[in-house]
N, C-alpha and C positions, 0 to 999 in steps of 0.2 A: 770090355767085351766078355761075353759069357763063354763058358767052357765049350770046346768043340764037340758037337754031338752028331748023331746020324743025319739030322736034317741039314746041318752044315756040310757034311760029307756028300749028301745028295746034291746040294747046291754047287759044291766044287766039281762034282762029276758033270753036271749040266754045263757049268762054266767051261770046263775042259773041252767038252764035245762041241759046244757052239763056237768056242774060240778057235780051235784047230780046224774047224770047217773052212776057214778063210785062208789057211796056208796054201792049199793047192792053187787058188786063184792068184794069190800074191806071187807064188813061185812061177806060175805060167806067164803072168804079166811081165815079170822081171826077165824070164828066160827068152820069151818071144819078142820082147821090146814092143809089145802092142797091147792096148787095152780097149780096142775098138768094140769088143763084145761085152764090155762092162758099161752099164748105164751111169752117166755122170749124175743125173738127178737122183737115182737110187743111192749112189755113194754119198752124196751130200745129205740126203734125208736120213740115211742110216747113221752117219757120223753125228748128226744133230741128236738123233735118238740115243746114241751111245753116250753122248755128253750128258743128256738128261738122266740116263741110268747111273752114270758116275755120281752126279749130284745126289740122286736119290739114295744110292748105296752109301755115300758119305753121311748123309743126314740120318739114316737108320743104322749106321755103323755095321754094315753087312760086308764082311771080308769077301765072301764068294762073289757077290755082285760087283764089288769094286775091282777085284783082281780080273775077273772075266771081262768086264767092260773096258777097263784100261788097256788090257792087252789087245782086245778086239778093236778098240779105237786106234791103237798104234798100227795094227795090220791094215785096217781099212783106210786110214790116213795115208799110209805108204802106197796103197793101191791108187788112191786119188792123186798123189804126187806123181806116181809113174804114169798114170793116164794123161795128166796134163803135160808132163815132160815129153812123152812119146807123141802126143798129138801135135805139139809145137814143132817137133823135129820132122814130122811128116809133111807139113804144109808150109 
């Protein structure tokens, strides 16, 4: 891996912002025990997209892409699990 430069720092900033953007939704879903306002199709498509980004980041050896998308994958997979769990307990 090459030396960390300003482009990588910009990538890490982008990664940080897009990753933490999902924390409020994860917290709200966990706190309210409801994910009715979250689209199941959107979550599934987004998670598949994140998986593709992770493969891409691995192939090009991009730490910012890998870190951001692995963490965002974990957050969104957690939201998906909560959505499924809370949907099953409602009905």
